[in-house]
Residue frames relative to the residue before (quaternion, step in Angstrom):
aa qw qx qy qz dx dy dz
M 1.0000 0.0000 0.0000 0.0000 0.00 0.00 0.00
I 0.1112 -0.7778 0.6146 0.0706 3.57 -1.10 0.75
I 0.1320 -0.7499 0.6388 0.1101 3.63 -0.89 0.88
R 0.0948 0.7740 -0.6127 0.1287 3.61 -0.80 1.13
K 0.6487 -0.4664 0.4566 0.3914 3.40 -1.52 0.24
G 0.4695 -0.6610 0.5145 0.2791 3.62 -0.99 0.85
I 0.1729 -0.7433 0.6411 0.0815 3.61 -1.30 0.57
S 0.6993 -0.5331 0.2687 0.3932 3.39 -1.24 0.62
Q 0.5520 0.6223 -0.3403 0.4385 3.63 1.33 -0.66
D 0.6467 0.5421 -0.3146 0.4347 3.60 1.11 -0.77
M 0.5403 0.6923 -0.4044 0.2556 3.70 1.03 -0.67
P 0.5771 0.5353 -0.4183 0.4533 3.79 0.94 -0.29
S 0.6848 0.4781 -0.2513 0.4892 3.51 0.98 -0.80
V 0.5768 0.5386 -0.3415 0.5105 3.54 1.19 -0.70
L 0.6740 0.4881 -0.2982 0.4675 3.64 0.75 -0.90
A 0.6773 0.4819 -0.3205 0.4542 3.55 0.84 -0.76
L 0.6282 0.5078 -0.3166 0.4973 3.61 1.19 -0.41
I 0.5913 0.5344 -0.3288 0.5067 3.59 1.11 -0.76
K 0.6799 0.4388 -0.3378 0.4807 3.71 0.85 -0.74
E 0.6533 0.5230 -0.3612 0.4112 3.50 0.87 -0.62
L 0.5987 0.5358 -0.3292 0.4961 3.55 1.28 -0.62
A 0.6457 0.5268 -0.3292 0.4441 3.56 0.90 -0.62
V 0.5970 0.5257 -0.3283 0.5094 3.49 1.15 -0.61
F 0.6617 0.5008 -0.2834 0.4806 3.58 0.78 -0.98
E 0.7417 0.3659 -0.2250 0.5151 3.64 0.83 -0.82
K 0.5308 -0.7013 0.3619 0.3090 3.68 1.23 0.54
E 0.6065 0.4919 -0.3765 0.4985 3.53 1.03 0.75
P 0.0579 0.8721 -0.4859 -0.0057 3.61 0.72 0.85
D 0.7156 0.3919 -0.2795 0.5062 3.65 1.03 -0.27
A 0.4424 0.7136 -0.4494 0.3053 3.67 1.24 0.25
V 0.6023 0.5948 -0.3671 0.3855 3.69 1.06 -0.68
V 0.0164 0.8001 -0.5996 -0.0069 3.59 -0.63 0.92
V 0.4929 0.6504 -0.4259 0.3907 3.69 1.32 -0.40
T 0.2576 -0.7619 0.5862 0.0975 3.52 -1.14 0.84
V 0.6546 -0.4653 0.3951 0.4459 3.63 -1.26 0.16
D 0.6711 0.4809 -0.3515 0.4413 3.65 0.86 -0.67
D 0.5960 0.5211 -0.3878 0.4721 3.58 1.09 -0.59
L 0.6491 0.5339 -0.3359 0.4252 3.55 0.79 -0.99
I 0.6738 0.4990 -0.2785 0.4683 3.63 0.88 -1.04
R 0.6565 0.4848 -0.3086 0.4886 3.74 0.86 -0.98
D 0.7749 0.3436 -0.2326 0.4768 3.67 0.57 -1.09
G 0.7496 0.4234 -0.2864 0.4205 3.69 0.75 -0.22
F 0.7785 0.2599 -0.1716 0.5450 3.56 1.36 -0.33
E 0.4089 0.6831 -0.5235 0.3036 3.63 0.95 0.61
E 0.7545 -0.3642 0.2355 0.4926 3.65 -1.17 -0.01
N 0.7892 0.1115 -0.0882 0.5975 3.51 0.91 -0.82
P 0.2621 -0.8213 0.4950 0.1083 3.64 0.20 1.36
L 0.3568 -0.7204 0.5493 0.2281 3.58 -0.96 0.90
F 0.7913 0.0736 -0.0983 0.5990 3.75 1.12 -0.14
H 0.2183 -0.7052 0.6600 0.1393 3.51 -1.49 0.13
T 0.1531 -0.7863 0.5906 0.0975 3.55 -1.12 0.60
F 0.1727 -0.6737 0.6908 0.1980 3.49 -1.49 0.19
V 0.1499 -0.7634 0.6189 0.1082 3.61 -0.93 0.68
A 0.3100 -0.6602 0.6617 0.1740 3.48 -1.50 0.56
E 0.0284 0.8058 -0.5908 0.0309 3.53 -0.57 1.07
V 0.0571 -0.7533 0.6544 0.0322 3.48 -1.37 0.81
D 0.8359 0.0115 -0.0325 0.5478 3.55 -0.74 0.95
Q 0.6371 -0.5614 0.2896 0.4416 3.51 1.14 0.90
Q 0.5359 0.5215 -0.4359 0.5009 3.62 1.24 0.66
I 0.4198 -0.6790 0.5589 0.2243 3.50 -1.17 0.89
I 0.0331 -0.8355 0.5473 0.0363 3.66 -0.42 0.97
G 0.7970 0.1289 -0.0476 0.5881 3.60 1.30 -0.19
I 0.0255 0.7680 -0.6349 -0.0796 3.49 -1.26 0.16
A 0.1835 -0.6934 0.6827 0.1397 3.40 -1.52 0.29
L 0.0452 -0.8026 0.5947 -0.0038 3.56 -0.65 1.15
Y 0.0066 0.8264 -0.5536 0.1032 3.54 -0.72 1.27
Y 0.0002 0.8030 -0.5909 -0.0769 3.49 -1.35 0.09
Y 0.5826 -0.6074 0.4378 0.3161 3.44 -1.14 0.49
R 0.0336 -0.7460 0.6651 0.0040 3.55 -1.17 0.81
F 0.3290 -0.7278 0.5676 0.1997 3.51 -1.34 0.19
S 0.1455 -0.7783 0.6063 0.0746 3.61 -0.84 1.05
T 0.5365 -0.6503 0.4603 0.2783 3.39 -1.06 0.92
W 0.7197 0.4233 -0.2410 0.4948 3.53 1.17 -0.54
K 0.8095 0.2981 -0.1331 0.4879 3.59 0.96 -0.84
G 0.4695 -0.6588 0.4520 0.3758 3.64 1.25 -0.33
R 0.8274 -0.1694 0.1351 0.5181 3.55 -1.05 -0.73
T 0.0276 -0.7695 0.6376 -0.0224 3.67 -0.94 0.99
I 0.3240 -0.6569 0.6173 0.2872 3.46 -1.52 -0.08
H 0.1573 -0.7306 0.6541 0.1166 3.48 -1.24 0.75
L 0.2860 -0.7644 0.5670 0.1110 3.43 -0.71 1.17
E 0.1846 -0.8272 0.5023 0.1712 3.69 -0.02 0.97
D 0.8214 -0.0929 0.0870 0.5560 3.48 0.83 -0.91
L 0.0681 -0.7056 0.7021 0.0677 3.43 -1.19 0.76
I 0.0077 0.8250 -0.5504 0.1280 3.54 -0.58 1.32
V 0.0105 0.7593 -0.6505 -0.0091 3.60 -0.82 0.94
K 0.6013 -0.5331 0.4452 0.3950 3.61 -1.06 0.71
E 0.5379 -0.6347 0.4178 0.3649 3.55 -1.00 0.64
D 0.7181 0.4390 -0.2773 0.4634 3.52 0.93 -0.75
K 0.6492 0.4291 -0.3342 0.5317 3.69 1.28 0.21
R 0.4489 0.6668 -0.5031 0.3174 3.66 0.92 0.21
G 0.7143 0.3395 -0.3123 0.5264 3.57 -0.95 0.84
T 0.5644 0.5858 -0.4132 0.4094 3.73 1.12 0.20
G 0.5870 -0.5490 0.4132 0.4281 3.65 1.22 -0.21
A 0.5147 0.6598 -0.4644 0.2901 3.62 1.16 -0.33
G 0.6243 0.5284 -0.3449 0.4605 3.75 1.01 -0.79
F 0.6907 0.4788 -0.3300 0.4298 3.56 0.77 -0.73
A 0.6185 0.5686 -0.2951 0.4550 3.52 1.22 -0.87
L 0.6967 0.4507 -0.2760 0.4850 3.53 0.96 -0.94
Y 0.6019 0.5559 -0.3244 0.4728 3.57 1.09 -0.70
S 0.6518 0.5091 -0.2815 0.4866 3.54 1.00 -0.97
E 0.6300 0.5564 -0.3131 0.4421 3.66 1.05 -0.73
I 0.6221 0.5439 -0.3128 0.4683 3.45 1.11 -0.91
I 0.6420 0.5521 -0.2821 0.4510 3.51 0.94 -1.15
A 0.6748 0.5148 -0.2533 0.4642 3.42 0.90 -1.07
Q 0.6304 0.5296 -0.3101 0.4753 3.57 1.07 -0.87
G 0.6630 0.5137 -0.3203 0.4404 3.61 0.99 -0.79
K 0.5896 0.5233 -0.3446 0.5097 3.53 1.13 -0.72
R 0.6713 0.5056 -0.3280 0.4314 3.63 0.65 -1.09
D 0.7192 0.4499 -0.2376 0.4732 3.68 1.07 -0.83
N 0.3574 -0.7367 0.4726 0.3260 3.55 1.34 -0.27
V 0.2880 0.7659 -0.5462 0.1790 3.58 0.93 0.58
R 0.4196 -0.7037 0.5016 0.2776 3.69 -1.15 0.28
R 0.7964 0.1054 -0.0613 0.5923 3.53 1.15 -0.18
I 0.1387 -0.6984 0.6941 0.1059 3.50 -1.37 0.66
E 0.0257 0.8098 -0.5853 0.0308 3.64 -0.79 0.77
W 0.0134 0.7627 -0.6462 0.0205 3.37 -1.43 0.57
N 0.4500 -0.6363 0.5576 0.2857 3.45 -1.37 0.05
V 0.0160 0.7291 -0.6828 -0.0434 3.78 -1.33 0.53
L 0.5212 -0.5733 0.5716 0.2702 3.38 -1.28 0.98
D 0.4893 -0.7035 0.4485 0.2539 3.49 -1.06 1.12
W 0.6797 0.4698 -0.3051 0.4734 3.64 1.25 -0.15
N 0.5531 0.5830 -0.3933 0.4466 3.52 1.38 0.06
T 0.1066 -0.8697 0.4815 0.0199 3.53 0.50 1.32
P 0.6221 0.5252 -0.3803 0.4387 3.61 0.93 -0.56
A 0.6480 0.4815 -0.3145 0.4994 3.64 1.04 -0.80
I 0.6391 0.5367 -0.3453 0.4292 3.54 0.84 -0.79
E 0.6689 0.4970 -0.2473 0.4944 3.52 0.91 -0.92
F 0.5975 0.5421 -0.3312 0.4892 3.52 1.05 -0.68
Y 0.7222 0.4563 -0.2631 0.4483 3.50 0.72 -0.97
K 0.6970 0.4626 -0.3281 0.4388 3.47 0.80 -0.70
K 0.5768 0.5407 -0.3792 0.4808 3.61 1.20 -0.57
S 0.6778 0.5096 -0.3026 0.4351 3.61 0.94 -0.71
G 0.6170 -0.5581 0.3718 0.4117 3.61 1.19 -0.13
A 0.4727 0.6512 -0.4435 0.3948 3.73 1.23 0.06
K 0.3250 -0.7114 0.5891 0.2029 3.48 -1.29 0.55
I 0.2816 -0.7047 0.6263 0.1784 3.58 -0.91 0.93
L 0.2046 -0.7792 0.5752 0.1420 3.73 -0.53 0.94
A 0.1905 -0.8088 0.5512 0.0759 3.54 -0.44 1.23
D 0.7131 0.4483 -0.2979 0.4492 3.57 1.04 -0.35
W 0.5960 0.4994 -0.3776 0.5028 3.65 1.23 0.51
D 0.1315 -0.7581 0.6199 0.1541 3.53 -1.02 0.62
V 0.4646 -0.6422 0.5265 0.3075 3.60 -1.22 0.43
V 0.1650 -0.7758 0.6076 0.0404 3.56 -0.82 1.02
Q 0.0582 0.8020 -0.5915 0.0589 3.57 -0.80 0.99
M 0.0486 -0.7373 0.6557 0.1548 3.70 -1.08 0.26
D 0.3253 -0.7526 0.5479 0.1663 3.58 -0.76 1.12
E 0.7907 -0.3686 0.2601 0.4138 3.52 -1.38 -0.05
N 0.6742 0.4978 -0.2675 0.4755 3.35 1.08 -0.86
G 0.6193 0.5295 -0.3144 0.4871 3.51 1.06 -0.72
I 0.5780 0.6038 -0.3242 0.4429 3.58 1.02 -0.90
N 0.7178 0.4891 -0.2151 0.4464 3.46 0.85 -1.37
Q 0.6525 0.5533 -0.2439 0.4568 3.38 1.04 -1.01
F 0.6402 0.5132 -0.2901 0.4926 3.54 1.02 -0.86
L 0.6823 0.5036 -0.2910 0.4429 3.53 0.84 -0.93
E 0.6927 0.4514 -0.2718 0.4924 3.55 0.92 -1.03
K 0.6324 0.5103 -0.3652 0.4542 3.74 0.88 -0.62
N 0.7764 0.3698 -0.1859 0.4753 3.62 0.95 -0.80
N 0.3989 -0.7269 0.4530 0.3276 3.66 1.42 0.11
L 0.4402 0.6608 -0.5145 0.3239 3.50 0.77 0.83
K 0.4121 -0.7116 0.5159 0.2401 3.54 -1.22 0.57
S 0.4211 -0.6887 0.5085 0.2997 3.66 -1.05 0.35
């Protein structure tokens, strides 16, 4: 198994894994991002995200997609958006290898925090993260506003985009 930085040619495989994750998370129709979006946003002059891929026999079996954020308390941080391993390749060590590479990247970048979200019903992931030394923050809720919410807010408040 090889863990390496993702390149633009990997994006079709990355998108396939994103779609597989959406099925696992019971939202199979939620993915609207395209390969072109991934290439544009991940490989422009100031990329919006970075990836590591796990590769076996020239096949991508897993990815870790992350980006940098800024915390008013901690400074530069890493947000791990997704860590995905193909269903039939789980248990091979690919997830641990990708997770380890993200932690190592954080150390190389001197970030003061790495953060991510986990669904409350994903018990295997929660147990894995706890065993690794990560803290599950039970007193924080994730807040999001989707595209529909954005539009409704702007309309309701007579604001222009």
